VEXTI-802969 format. One record per residue (C-alpha): x, y, z; residue in three letters. Coordinates in nm, 2 decimals. Layout:
N
      X      Y      Z type
      X      Y      Z  ALA
...
//
This chain:
667
      X      Y      Z type
  -1.70  -0.26  -2.87  UNK
  -1.81   0.03  -3.08  UNK
  -2.18  -0.08  -3.05  UNK
  -2.13  -0.11  -2.68  UNK
  -1.99   0.24  -2.65  UNK
  -2.27   0.39  -2.86  UNK
  -2.52   0.22  -2.64  UNK
  -2.37   0.36  -2.32  UNK
  -2.35   0.71  -2.48  UNK
  -2.72   0.68  -2.54  UNK
  -2.79   0.66  -2.17  UNK
  -2.84   1.04  -2.16  UNK
  -3.14   1.00  -2.40  UNK
  -3.31   0.72  -2.20  UNK
  -3.66   0.83  -2.10  UNK
  -3.65   0.69  -1.75  UNK
  -3.31   0.85  -1.67  UNK
  -3.43   1.18  -1.83  UNK
  -3.73   1.17  -1.59  UNK
  -3.49   1.12  -1.29  UNK
  -3.28   1.42  -1.38  UNK
  -3.55   1.62  -1.53  UNK
  -3.77   1.91  -1.40  UNK
  -4.06   1.71  -1.26  UNK
  -4.06   1.58  -0.90  UNK
  -4.12   1.21  -0.86  UNK
  -4.27   1.10  -0.53  UNK
  -4.07   0.83  -0.36  UNK
  -4.39   0.62  -0.36  UNK
  -4.42   0.63  -0.73  UNK
  -4.39   0.29  -0.91  UNK
  -4.13   0.47  -1.13  UNK
  -3.86   0.40  -0.87  UNK
  -3.92   0.02  -0.87  UNK
  -3.89   0.02  -1.24  UNK
  -3.57   0.24  -1.23  UNK
  -3.38   0.02  -1.00  UNK
  -3.47  -0.31  -1.17  UNK
  -3.20  -0.32  -1.43  UNK
  -2.94  -0.59  -1.47  UNK
  -2.57  -0.54  -1.48  UNK
  -2.24  -0.64  -1.32  UNK
  -2.04  -0.36  -1.16  UNK
  -1.73  -0.27  -1.36  UNK
  -1.40  -0.38  -1.24  UNK
  -1.18  -0.24  -1.51  UNK
  -1.09   0.13  -1.54  UNK
  -1.18   0.12  -1.91  UNK
  -1.54   0.02  -1.85  UNK
  -1.56   0.27  -1.56  UNK
  -1.44   0.55  -1.79  UNK
  -1.70   0.47  -2.05  UNK
  -1.97   0.47  -1.79  UNK
  -1.86   0.80  -1.63  UNK
  -1.85   0.97  -1.96  UNK
  -2.22   0.87  -2.01  UNK
  -2.32   0.97  -1.65  UNK
  -2.16   1.31  -1.64  UNK
  -2.42   1.49  -1.86  UNK
  -2.70   1.32  -1.66  UNK
  -2.55   1.42  -1.33  UNK
  -2.49   1.78  -1.44  UNK
  -2.86   1.81  -1.54  UNK
  -2.96   1.66  -1.20  UNK
  -2.74   1.92  -1.02  UNK
  -2.94   2.19  -1.21  UNK
  -3.29   2.05  -1.15  UNK
  -3.25   1.88  -0.81  UNK
  -3.31   2.20  -0.61  UNK
  -3.66   2.21  -0.75  UNK
  -3.74   1.84  -0.77  UNK
  -3.56   1.68  -0.48  UNK
  -3.53   1.37  -0.70  UNK
  -3.18   1.29  -0.58  UNK
  -3.30   1.28  -0.22  UNK
  -3.59   1.06  -0.32  UNK
  -3.35   0.81  -0.48  UNK
  -3.15   0.81  -0.16  UNK
  -3.46   0.75   0.05  UNK
  -3.57   0.47  -0.19  UNK
  -3.23   0.30  -0.12  UNK
  -3.26   0.36   0.25  UNK
  -3.60   0.20   0.25  UNK
  -3.47  -0.11   0.08  UNK
  -3.17  -0.14   0.32  UNK
  -3.39  -0.14   0.64  UNK
  -3.48  -0.50   0.56  UNK
  -3.15  -0.60   0.40  UNK
  -3.03  -0.83   0.67  UNK
  -3.36  -1.02   0.68  UNK
  -3.36  -1.03   0.30  UNK
  -3.01  -1.20   0.32  UNK
  -3.13  -1.45   0.57  UNK
  -3.43  -1.53   0.35  UNK
  -3.22  -1.52   0.04  UNK
  -3.44  -1.26  -0.11  UNK
  -3.22  -1.19  -0.41  UNK
  -3.46  -0.96  -0.58  UNK
  -3.47  -0.72  -0.28  UNK
  -3.08  -0.72  -0.25  UNK
  -3.05  -0.67  -0.62  UNK
  -3.27  -0.36  -0.63  UNK
  -3.10  -0.21  -0.32  UNK
  -2.76  -0.26  -0.49  UNK
  -2.88  -0.10  -0.81  UNK
  -3.01   0.21  -0.62  UNK
  -2.68   0.24  -0.44  UNK
  -2.49   0.21  -0.77  UNK
  -2.69   0.49  -0.92  UNK
  -2.63   0.71  -0.61  UNK
  -2.26   0.64  -0.63  UNK
  -2.23   0.73  -1.00  UNK
  -2.41   1.06  -0.93  UNK
  -2.21   1.13  -0.62  UNK
  -1.88   1.09  -0.80  UNK
  -1.97   1.36  -1.04  UNK
  -2.13   1.58  -0.77  UNK
  -1.81   1.57  -0.56  UNK
  -1.60   1.69  -0.86  UNK
  -1.84   1.97  -0.94  UNK
  -1.92   2.12  -0.60  UNK
  -1.81   2.18  -0.24  UNK
  -1.91   1.97   0.05  UNK
  -2.16   2.24   0.16  UNK
  -2.32   2.24  -0.18  UNK
  -2.33   1.86  -0.18  UNK
  -2.50   1.87   0.16  UNK
  -2.77   2.09   0.00  UNK
  -2.83   1.84  -0.28  UNK
  -2.92   1.59   0.00  UNK
  -3.15   1.84   0.17  UNK
  -3.37   1.94  -0.12  UNK
  -3.72   1.80  -0.05  UNK
  -3.96   1.64  -0.30  UNK
  -4.22   1.87  -0.44  UNK
  -4.44   1.60  -0.57  UNK
  -4.80   1.55  -0.43  UNK
  -4.80   1.28  -0.16  UNK
  -4.43   1.32  -0.07  UNK
  -4.32   1.32   0.29  UNK
  -3.99   1.51   0.31  UNK
  -3.82   1.44   0.64  UNK
  -3.62   1.67   0.85  UNK
  -3.33   1.43   0.91  UNK
  -2.98   1.49   0.78  UNK
  -3.00   1.26   0.47  UNK
  -2.63   1.28   0.41  UNK
  -2.55   1.15   0.76  UNK
  -2.83   0.90   0.73  UNK
  -2.67   0.76   0.41  UNK
  -2.32   0.75   0.56  UNK
  -2.44   0.57   0.87  UNK
  -2.65   0.33   0.67  UNK
  -2.35   0.24   0.45  UNK
  -2.14   0.16   0.76  UNK
  -2.42  -0.04   0.91  UNK
  -2.46  -0.23   0.59  UNK
  -2.09  -0.32   0.57  UNK
  -2.07  -0.45   0.93  UNK
  -2.41  -0.62   0.96  UNK
  -2.47  -0.79   0.62  UNK
  -2.28  -1.12   0.60  UNK
  -2.05  -1.17   0.30  UNK
  -2.22  -1.43   0.07  UNK
  -2.24  -1.47  -0.30  UNK
  -2.58  -1.29  -0.31  UNK
  -2.45  -0.99  -0.10  UNK
  -2.10  -0.96  -0.25  UNK
  -2.20  -0.69  -0.50  UNK
  -2.39  -0.47  -0.26  UNK
  -2.11  -0.49   0.00  UNK
  -1.86  -0.40  -0.27  UNK
  -2.08  -0.11  -0.37  UNK
  -2.11   0.01  -0.01  UNK
  -1.74   0.02   0.04  UNK
  -1.68   0.19  -0.29  UNK
  -1.94   0.45  -0.22  UNK
  -1.77   0.54   0.11  UNK
  -1.44   0.57  -0.08  UNK
  -1.62   0.81  -0.33  UNK
  -1.74   1.02  -0.04  UNK
  -1.38   1.07   0.08  UNK
  -1.26   1.15  -0.27  UNK
  -1.29   1.53  -0.21  UNK
  -0.93   1.50  -0.09  UNK
  -0.82   1.42  -0.45  UNK
  -0.92   1.77  -0.56  UNK
  -0.73   1.96  -0.29  UNK
  -0.36   2.01  -0.27  UNK
  -0.37   2.07   0.11  UNK
  -0.46   1.79   0.35  UNK
  -0.83   1.81   0.44  UNK
  -0.85   1.82   0.82  UNK
  -1.22   1.89   0.87  UNK
  -1.55   1.90   0.68  UNK
  -1.90   1.76   0.69  UNK
  -1.82   1.41   0.58  UNK
  -1.52   1.40   0.81  UNK
  -1.73   1.51   1.11  UNK
  -2.00   1.25   1.04  UNK
  -1.75   0.96   1.01  UNK
  -1.52   1.07   1.30  UNK
  -1.78   1.19   1.55  UNK
  -2.13   1.12   1.43  UNK
  -2.34   0.81   1.45  UNK
  -2.07   0.61   1.28  UNK
  -1.83   0.65   1.57  UNK
  -1.99   0.36   1.78  UNK
  -1.93   0.13   1.48  UNK
  -1.56   0.21   1.45  UNK
  -1.41  -0.12   1.58  UNK
  -1.67  -0.33   1.39  UNK
  -1.60  -0.14   1.06  UNK
  -1.22  -0.18   1.09  UNK
  -1.26  -0.55   1.18  UNK
  -1.49  -0.62   0.89  UNK
  -1.26  -0.44   0.64  UNK
  -0.97  -0.65   0.77  UNK
  -1.17  -0.97   0.74  UNK
  -1.27  -0.88   0.39  UNK
  -0.89  -0.84   0.32  UNK
  -0.82  -1.17   0.50  UNK
  -1.09  -1.37   0.32  UNK
  -0.97  -1.28  -0.03  UNK
  -1.31  -1.38  -0.17  UNK
  -1.32  -1.38  -0.55  UNK
  -1.61  -1.20  -0.72  UNK
  -1.88  -1.47  -0.76  UNK
  -2.02  -1.56  -1.10  UNK
  -2.34  -1.39  -1.21  UNK
  -2.61  -1.52  -0.98  UNK
  -2.96  -1.64  -1.05  UNK
  -3.11  -1.29  -1.03  UNK
  -2.90  -1.18  -1.33  UNK
  -3.14  -1.18  -1.62  UNK
  -3.00  -1.24  -1.97  UNK
  -3.08  -0.98  -2.24  UNK
  -3.35  -1.07  -2.50  UNK
  -3.24  -1.12  -2.85  UNK
  -3.37  -0.78  -2.94  UNK
  -3.14  -0.62  -2.68  UNK
  -3.39  -0.56  -2.40  UNK
  -3.41  -0.74  -2.06  UNK
  -3.67  -0.98  -1.93  UNK
  -3.70  -0.77  -1.62  UNK
  -3.61  -0.41  -1.58  UNK
  -3.57  -0.06  -1.70  UNK
  -3.66  -0.08  -2.07  UNK
  -3.40  -0.17  -2.33  UNK
  -3.22   0.17  -2.35  UNK
  -3.06   0.17  -2.01  UNK
  -3.06  -0.19  -1.94  UNK
  -2.90  -0.32  -2.25  UNK
  -2.65  -0.03  -2.25  UNK
  -2.55  -0.11  -1.89  UNK
  -2.54  -0.48  -1.97  UNK
  -2.30  -0.42  -2.25  UNK
  -2.06  -0.21  -2.07  UNK
  -2.06  -0.40  -1.74  UNK
  -1.98  -0.73  -1.90  UNK
  -1.69  -0.59  -2.11  UNK
  -1.42  -0.67  -1.85  UNK
  -1.62  -0.72  -1.53  UNK
  -1.70  -1.03  -1.33  UNK
  -1.91  -1.18  -1.61  UNK
  -1.65  -1.14  -1.87  UNK
  -1.46  -1.44  -1.99  UNK
  -1.19  -1.23  -2.16  UNK
  -1.16  -0.95  -1.91  UNK
  -0.78  -0.91  -1.88  UNK
  -0.80  -0.66  -1.60  UNK
  -1.03  -0.89  -1.41  UNK
  -0.77  -1.16  -1.42  UNK
  -0.52  -0.93  -1.27  UNK
  -0.77  -0.81  -1.00  UNK
  -1.00  -1.10  -0.92  UNK
  -1.06  -0.98  -0.56  UNK
  -1.25  -0.65  -0.59  UNK
  -1.40  -0.65  -0.24  UNK
  -1.08  -0.74  -0.07  UNK
  -0.89  -0.47  -0.26  UNK
  -1.15  -0.20  -0.21  UNK
  -1.19  -0.28   0.16  UNK
  -0.81  -0.25   0.21  UNK
  -0.81   0.09   0.03  UNK
  -1.10   0.22   0.25  UNK
  -0.92   0.09   0.56  UNK
  -0.60   0.28   0.46  UNK
  -0.80   0.60   0.39  UNK
  -0.98   0.58   0.73  UNK
  -0.65   0.50   0.92  UNK
  -0.48   0.80   0.77  UNK
  -0.75   1.06   0.83  UNK
  -0.59   1.34   1.04  UNK
  -0.67   1.37   1.41  UNK
  -0.92   1.64   1.51  UNK
  -0.83   1.95   1.72  UNK
  -0.94   1.77   2.04  UNK
  -1.00   1.41   1.94  UNK
  -0.79   1.13   1.79  UNK
  -0.87   0.94   1.47  UNK
  -1.08   0.65   1.61  UNK
  -1.00   0.43   1.31  UNK
  -0.63   0.46   1.38  UNK
  -0.69   0.39   1.74  UNK
  -0.87   0.07   1.64  UNK
  -0.58  -0.04   1.41  UNK
  -0.33   0.04   1.69  UNK
  -0.48  -0.17   1.97  UNK
  -0.66  -0.47   1.83  UNK
  -0.55  -0.81   1.97  UNK
  -0.53  -1.17   1.88  UNK
  -0.84  -1.39   1.93  UNK
  -0.62  -1.63   2.12  UNK
  -0.52  -1.35   2.37  UNK
  -0.73  -1.42   2.68  UNK
  -0.55  -1.18   2.90  UNK
  -0.74  -0.89   3.05  UNK
  -0.62  -0.54   3.05  UNK
  -0.67  -0.30   3.34  UNK
  -0.82  -0.04   3.10  UNK
  -0.94  -0.14   2.76  UNK
  -0.82   0.09   2.49  UNK
  -1.09   0.27   2.29  UNK
  -1.23   0.09   1.99  UNK
  -1.03  -0.23   2.05  UNK
  -1.14  -0.57   1.92  UNK
  -0.99  -0.91   1.86  UNK
  -0.91  -1.08   1.53  UNK
  -0.73  -1.40   1.42  UNK
  -0.37  -1.30   1.39  UNK
  -0.27  -1.62   1.21  UNK
  -0.53  -1.55   0.93  UNK
  -0.42  -1.19   0.90  UNK
  -0.05  -1.29   0.89  UNK
  -0.12  -1.54   0.61  UNK
  -0.31  -1.29   0.41  UNK
  -0.03  -1.03   0.45  UNK
   0.23  -1.29   0.33  UNK
   0.02  -1.38   0.03  UNK
  -0.06  -1.03  -0.09  UNK
   0.26  -0.83  -0.08  UNK
   0.27  -0.78  -0.45  UNK
   0.04  -0.48  -0.41  UNK
   0.14  -0.14  -0.27  UNK
  -0.17  -0.13  -0.04  UNK
  -0.09  -0.47   0.12  UNK
   0.27  -0.36   0.19  UNK
   0.14  -0.03   0.34  UNK
  -0.10  -0.23   0.56  UNK
   0.19  -0.44   0.68  UNK
   0.40  -0.13   0.75  UNK
   0.10   0.02   0.94  UNK
   0.06  -0.28   1.16  UNK
   0.43  -0.33   1.23  UNK
   0.48   0.03   1.32  UNK
   0.16   0.10   1.51  UNK
   0.02  -0.22   1.66  UNK
   0.27  -0.37   1.91  UNK
   0.05  -0.68   1.96  UNK
   0.08  -0.76   1.59  UNK
   0.45  -0.68   1.57  UNK
   0.52  -0.90   1.86  UNK
   0.32  -1.18   1.70  UNK
   0.50  -1.15   1.37  UNK
   0.84  -1.15   1.52  UNK
   0.75  -1.47   1.72  UNK
   0.66  -1.66   1.40  UNK
   0.90  -1.94   1.30  UNK
   0.81  -1.90   0.93  UNK
   0.92  -1.54   0.89  UNK
   1.06  -1.63   0.55  UNK
   0.70  -1.63   0.42  UNK
   0.68  -1.26   0.51  UNK
   1.04  -1.15   0.44  UNK
   1.08  -1.32   0.09  UNK
   0.79  -1.12  -0.07  UNK
   0.94  -0.80   0.07  UNK
   1.28  -0.89  -0.07  UNK
   1.12  -0.97  -0.41  UNK
   0.97  -0.62  -0.42  UNK
   1.32  -0.47  -0.36  UNK
   1.48  -0.71  -0.61  UNK
   1.25  -0.58  -0.88  UNK
   1.32  -0.22  -0.78  UNK
   1.32  -0.09  -1.13  UNK
   0.96  -0.22  -1.19  UNK
   0.82  -0.07  -0.86  UNK
   0.72   0.28  -0.78  UNK
   0.95   0.46  -0.53  UNK
   0.69   0.46  -0.25  UNK
   0.64   0.08  -0.26  UNK
   1.02   0.03  -0.24  UNK
   1.04   0.28   0.04  UNK
   0.77   0.11   0.25  UNK
   0.94  -0.23   0.19  UNK
   1.27  -0.09   0.32  UNK
   1.10   0.06   0.63  UNK
   0.94  -0.28   0.70  UNK
   1.29  -0.44   0.69  UNK
   1.43  -0.17   0.91  UNK
   1.15  -0.22   1.17  UNK
   1.21  -0.60   1.16  UNK
   1.59  -0.56   1.21  UNK
   1.54  -0.36   1.53  UNK
   1.48  -0.70   1.69  UNK
   1.79  -0.90   1.77  UNK
   1.61  -1.23   1.77  UNK
   1.50  -1.16   1.42  UNK
   1.86  -1.08   1.32  UNK
   1.98  -1.41   1.46  UNK
   1.70  -1.63   1.33  UNK
   1.72  -1.52   0.96  UNK
   2.06  -1.67   0.94  UNK
   1.92  -2.01   1.05  UNK
   1.66  -2.02   0.78  UNK
   1.81  -2.20   0.47  UNK
   1.64  -2.14   0.13  UNK
   1.67  -2.36  -0.17  UNK
   1.66  -2.22  -0.53  UNK
   1.51  -1.87  -0.49  UNK
   1.35  -1.86  -0.84  UNK
   1.31  -1.48  -0.87  UNK
   1.68  -1.41  -0.79  UNK
   1.81  -1.44  -1.14  UNK
   2.15  -1.27  -1.13  UNK
   2.32  -1.59  -0.99  UNK
   2.21  -1.94  -0.93  UNK
   2.14  -1.97  -0.55  UNK
   2.10  -2.34  -0.49  UNK
   2.12  -2.28  -0.11  UNK
   2.15  -1.96   0.09  UNK
   2.03  -1.84   0.43  UNK
   1.75  -1.58   0.45  UNK
   2.00  -1.35   0.62  UNK
   2.25  -1.36   0.34  UNK
   1.97  -1.32   0.08  UNK
   1.85  -1.01   0.26  UNK
   2.20  -0.86   0.26  UNK
   2.24  -0.94  -0.12  UNK
   1.91  -0.77  -0.20  UNK
   1.95  -0.47   0.02  UNK
   2.30  -0.39  -0.11  UNK
   2.17  -0.44  -0.47  UNK
   1.90  -0.18  -0.39  UNK
   2.17   0.06  -0.26  UNK
   2.37   0.01  -0.58  UNK
   2.07   0.07  -0.80  UNK
   1.98   0.38  -0.60  UNK
   2.33   0.52  -0.64  UNK
   2.33   0.48  -1.02  UNK
   1.97   0.58  -1.09  UNK
   1.75   0.76  -0.84  UNK
   2.01   0.88  -0.59  UNK
   1.76   0.91  -0.31  UNK
   1.95   0.98   0.01  UNK
   1.66   0.85   0.23  UNK
   1.65   0.52   0.05  UNK
   2.02   0.43   0.09  UNK
   2.02   0.56   0.45  UNK
   1.74   0.32   0.54  UNK
   1.91   0.04   0.36  UNK
   2.23   0.10   0.55  UNK
   2.04   0.13   0.88  UNK
   1.89  -0.21   0.83  UNK
   2.23  -0.36   0.75  UNK
   2.38  -0.19   1.05  UNK
   2.12  -0.33   1.28  UNK
   2.20  -0.68   1.15  UNK
   2.58  -0.65   1.14  UNK
   2.66  -0.78   1.49  UNK
   2.45  -1.09   1.42  UNK
   2.59  -1.17   1.07  UNK
   2.64  -1.55   1.07  UNK
   2.80  -1.77   0.80  UNK
   2.75  -1.52   0.53  UNK
   2.72  -1.67   0.18  UNK
   3.02  -1.60  -0.04  UNK
   2.81  -1.39  -0.27  UNK
   2.68  -1.18   0.02  UNK
   3.03  -1.12   0.15  UNK
   3.15  -1.03  -0.20  UNK
   2.85  -0.79  -0.24  UNK
   2.95  -0.60   0.08  UNK
   3.30  -0.55  -0.05  UNK
   3.18  -0.46  -0.40  UNK
   2.95  -0.19  -0.26  UNK
   3.25  -0.05  -0.08  UNK
   3.45  -0.06  -0.41  UNK
   3.16   0.14  -0.58  UNK
   3.16   0.40  -0.30  UNK
   3.54   0.43  -0.32  UNK
   3.53   0.48  -0.69  UNK
   3.25   0.74  -0.65  UNK
   3.45   0.92  -0.38  UNK
   3.76   0.94  -0.61  UNK
   3.55   1.07  -0.90  UNK
   3.40   1.35  -0.70  UNK
   3.74   1.45  -0.57  UNK
   3.87   1.45  -0.92  UNK
   3.58   1.67  -1.04  UNK
   3.63   1.91  -0.76  UNK
   4.00   1.94  -0.85  UNK
   3.93   2.00  -1.21  UNK
   3.65   2.25  -1.13  UNK
   3.89   2.44  -0.90  UNK
   4.15   2.46  -1.18  UNK
   3.88   2.58  -1.43  UNK
   3.76   2.84  -1.19  UNK
   4.11   2.98  -1.15  UNK
   4.14   3.01  -1.52  UNK
   3.80   3.17  -1.61  UNK
   3.67   3.29  -1.27  UNK
   3.35   3.09  -1.29  UNK
   3.16   2.96  -0.98  UNK
   3.27   2.64  -0.82  UNK
   3.00   2.37  -0.80  UNK
   2.92   2.25  -0.45  UNK
   3.12   1.93  -0.45  UNK
   3.18   1.96  -0.08  UNK
   2.82   1.85  -0.01  UNK
   2.84   1.56  -0.25  UNK
   3.17   1.45  -0.09  UNK
   3.03   1.48   0.26  UNK
   2.73   1.25   0.17  UNK
   2.96   0.99   0.01  UNK
   3.20   0.99   0.31  UNK
   2.90   0.95   0.55  UNK
   2.80   0.63   0.35  UNK
   3.16   0.51   0.34  UNK
   3.19   0.56   0.72  UNK
   2.87   0.36   0.77  UNK
   2.99   0.07   0.55  UNK
   3.32   0.06   0.74  UNK
   3.13   0.05   1.07  UNK
   2.91  -0.24   0.94  UNK
   3.21  -0.44   0.84  UNK
   3.38  -0.36   1.17  UNK
   3.08  -0.46   1.37  UNK
   3.07  -0.80   1.20  UNK
   3.44  -0.85   1.25  UNK
   3.43  -0.75   1.62  UNK
   3.12  -0.96   1.71  UNK
   3.12  -1.26   1.48  UNK
   3.46  -1.29   1.31  UNK
   3.48  -1.67   1.35  UNK
   3.14  -1.71   1.19  UNK
   3.23  -1.52   0.88  UNK
   3.53  -1.66   0.69  UNK
   3.38  -1.56   0.36  UNK
   3.38  -1.19   0.46  UNK
   3.74  -1.22   0.57  UNK
   3.83  -1.38   0.24  UNK
   3.66  -1.11   0.04  UNK
   3.82  -0.84   0.26  UNK
   4.17  -0.99   0.19  UNK
   4.10  -1.03  -0.18  UNK
   4.02  -0.66  -0.21  UNK
   4.25  -0.52   0.06  UNK
   4.39  -0.25  -0.17  UNK
   4.05  -0.08  -0.17  UNK
   4.10   0.03   0.20  UNK
   4.45   0.17   0.16  UNK
   4.35   0.52   0.07  UNK
   4.12   0.55   0.38  UNK
   4.38   0.44   0.63  UNK
   4.50   0.80   0.70  UNK
   4.18   0.98   0.62  UNK
   4.08   1.18   0.93  UNK
   3.72   1.07   0.90  UNK
   3.80   0.70   0.90  UNK
   4.13   0.66   1.09  UNK
   3.97   0.52   1.41  UNK
   3.75   0.26   1.24  UNK
   4.03   0.16   1.00  UNK
   4.25   0.04   1.29  UNK
   4.04  -0.27   1.33  UNK
   4.03  -0.35   0.96  UNK
   4.41  -0.30   0.94  UNK
   4.45  -0.54   1.24  UNK
   4.24  -0.81   1.07  UNK
   4.39  -0.76   0.73  UNK
   4.75  -0.76   0.87  UNK
   4.68  -1.07   1.10  UNK
   4.54  -1.29   0.83  UNK
   4.79  -1.17   0.56  UNK
   5.07  -1.28   0.79  UNK
   4.92  -1.62   0.85  UNK
   4.87  -1.67   0.47  UNK
   5.23  -1.57   0.40  UNK
   5.34  -1.83   0.66  UNK
   5.12  -2.09   0.49  UNK
   5.32  -2.07   0.17  UNK
   5.26  -1.96  -0.19  UNK
   5.01  -2.06  -0.46  UNK
   4.75  -2.16  -0.21  UNK
   4.42  -2.30  -0.33  UNK
   4.09  -2.14  -0.24  UNK
   4.02  -2.42   0.00  UNK
   4.36  -2.38   0.17  UNK
   4.31  -2.01   0.21  UNK
   3.97  -2.07   0.37  UNK
   4.12  -2.33   0.60  UNK
   4.39  -2.08   0.71  UNK
   4.12  -1.81   0.77  UNK
   3.90  -2.05   0.97  UNK
   4.19  -2.14   1.20  UNK
   4.31  -1.78   1.23  UNK
   3.96  -1.66   1.33  UNK
   3.98  -1.88   1.63  UNK
   4.33  -1.76   1.71  UNK
   4.29  -1.38   1.68  UNK
   4.27  -1.24   2.04  UNK
   3.94  -1.04   2.07  UNK
   4.12  -0.77   2.28  UNK
   4.32  -0.67   1.97  UNK
   4.01  -0.52   1.82  UNK
   3.89  -0.19   1.95  UNK
   3.53  -0.18   2.07  UNK
   3.29   0.07   1.92  UNK
   2.93   0.15   2.03  UNK
   2.67  -0.10   1.91  UNK
   2.51   0.00   1.58  UNK
   2.14   0.04   1.64  UNK
   1.89   0.24   1.44  UNK
   1.52   0.28   1.50  UNK
   1.26   0.39   1.26  UNK
   1.08   0.71   1.36  UNK
   0.81   0.87   1.14  UNK
   0.89   1.22   1.04  UNK
   0.68   1.51   1.17  UNK
   0.34   1.54   1.00  UNK
   0.35   1.20   0.83  UNK
   0.01   1.27   0.68  UNK
   0.19   1.49   0.42  UNK
   0.35   1.17   0.28  UNK
   0.08   0.91   0.36  UNK
  -0.24   1.08   0.25  UNK
  -0.12   1.16  -0.10  UNK
   0.03   0.81  -0.12  UNK
  -0.29   0.64  -0.01  UNK
  -0.50   0.84  -0.25  UNK
  -0.26   0.77  -0.54  UNK
  -0.33   0.40  -0.46  UNK
  -0.71   0.46  -0.47  UNK
  -0.67   0.65  -0.80  UNK
  -0.46   0.38  -0.96  UNK
  -0.60   0.07  -0.80  UNK
  -0.95   0.14  -0.70  UNK
  -1.17  -0.13  -0.87  UNK
  -1.43   0.01  -1.11  UNK
  -1.33   0.37  -1.03  UNK
  -1.20   0.61  -1.29  UNK
  -1.10   0.97  -1.23  UNK
  -0.99   1.20  -1.51  UNK
  -0.63   1.32  -1.42  UNK
  -0.74   1.68  -1.50  UNK
  -0.82   1.85  -1.17  UNK
  -0.64   1.61  -0.94  UNK
  -0.45   1.84  -0.70  UNK
  -0.33   1.62  -0.42  UNK
  -0.04   1.46  -0.61  UNK
   0.13   1.49  -0.94  UNK
   0.03   1.23  -1.19  UNK
   0.39   1.09  -1.21  UNK
   0.44   1.09  -0.83  UNK
   0.37   0.71  -0.79  UNK
//
């Protein structure tokens, strides 16, 4: 690899690249350009390869920044690319691989330069880099806004060029270049709400292509196309290190070496094995960036509008007024892709976005009879909470909360029986309902949170989901029932510990006159959670006692846990029902005799559940919680989305130095 690295570092000494960034203008009609863009490589898909390339490109880009105001060579390179793309669709239809290959190479060079430009200068200064005209004889500098022309061209390319093996690389490059354009946000702590690129994408010539762009990016995600093997237009290096076709050996062999280290052409590229879907991943990231752009002062984000209102291809109904930027897409294909891809943050964030913002998609998902395909991957994220970043866990929980707002969902999950859930390793679950598994995993998440992160919002959302389900609890698995009571035991223990600490601190303060820690706040939080748990248990007992003998059994087995809360002013009302249930079943067990087997106890409970008059249990308001985004959600979502681009963007490497939007350990 040392040789490869040294070859890449030699790029700055390559004569052709030195001409591009040098002090002499080169007419866009010069044969030089055809030579420059005729090198062979495979775009990097690993961060390591991308880092090597960027380190080699930075000095070249900085030289170009210095000389471009006099030469206009960057604008010429952009015009060369634009000239190639005008016939790109026809070239695809004719399978003109050479033409597509050269257009791709030109765009790749533009993207590499842009990435450095954006780090080094403001948007206004970047705009100027596009506006400098060629000074070479025979040049025809236009008066068009070349920056807008490039942005518009990239969007047109993505929506019009079909996805084939021969176009995969250029489509990937077009999506990646748009991501790079938006990367100004990385270097600003405040959310960018305006700017030249923002204006062009939100209001310019790109606006009319909004729905087509969103639809295409979604289909790229749905199709999950793997990176094709090197095609016939990839030319192998000669033995001496040059290429049969292309830009002399210095650039070409250097690029060939670095781009096959871990890219699509690598047999041993470890990162490629973990990310074999670069176009799918990159399209999803761009979609999330577009969807989370802020609204303008007097116009909404059109990309969010498109995501909010698209409909199923099978929906033939007509609307009185069509929402702006609406389109139709195959919901079944989208649902399948969402189920398959939940291991990634970005797929979970897309699922959240669609559930929360698109009522058509939410209705469709909730109508599916195979919801386990969607819910199980979400539960697996939560089960491996210690391996996931906090944002991924949070989004998974919000998805469950949104799903549990629907009563039909809460009923149906107890009817889905699962066999041998392989990733659940704490106990052997040979057979369990999806509903019971959900309860097990959510309570486990609360317990993990209480002992590790102590995130109030996390356990609040967990409890809200359980509360929404509680009236529909059916035939809880014995482990689920035990976990409910064990969580209450943990809360009780924590409550007693805080009380003890507060008492000891009070004594110590009286002795040495030191300040008393604020235990009242800690106690208040714990008591709120205890109250919620009592309400969840009560809701189940009031609405479906006869369906849940395992919960009654667990309640009786640990009845002493509840003694201390019977007279507590915060819990007296809710404890009345639990006292009634515990007292009723305890009496029936006493009448049944002593030394009862587990089976006999369960039999007594089953018969007793049928005999307990419902009017003996006091009715409480139904537990219903609804997810509502906080004010200014962009303050959470934009840094989160860009942390995903930073960490998961294929073939993109940014030095952590200078990143302002988020702290490097925030994910």
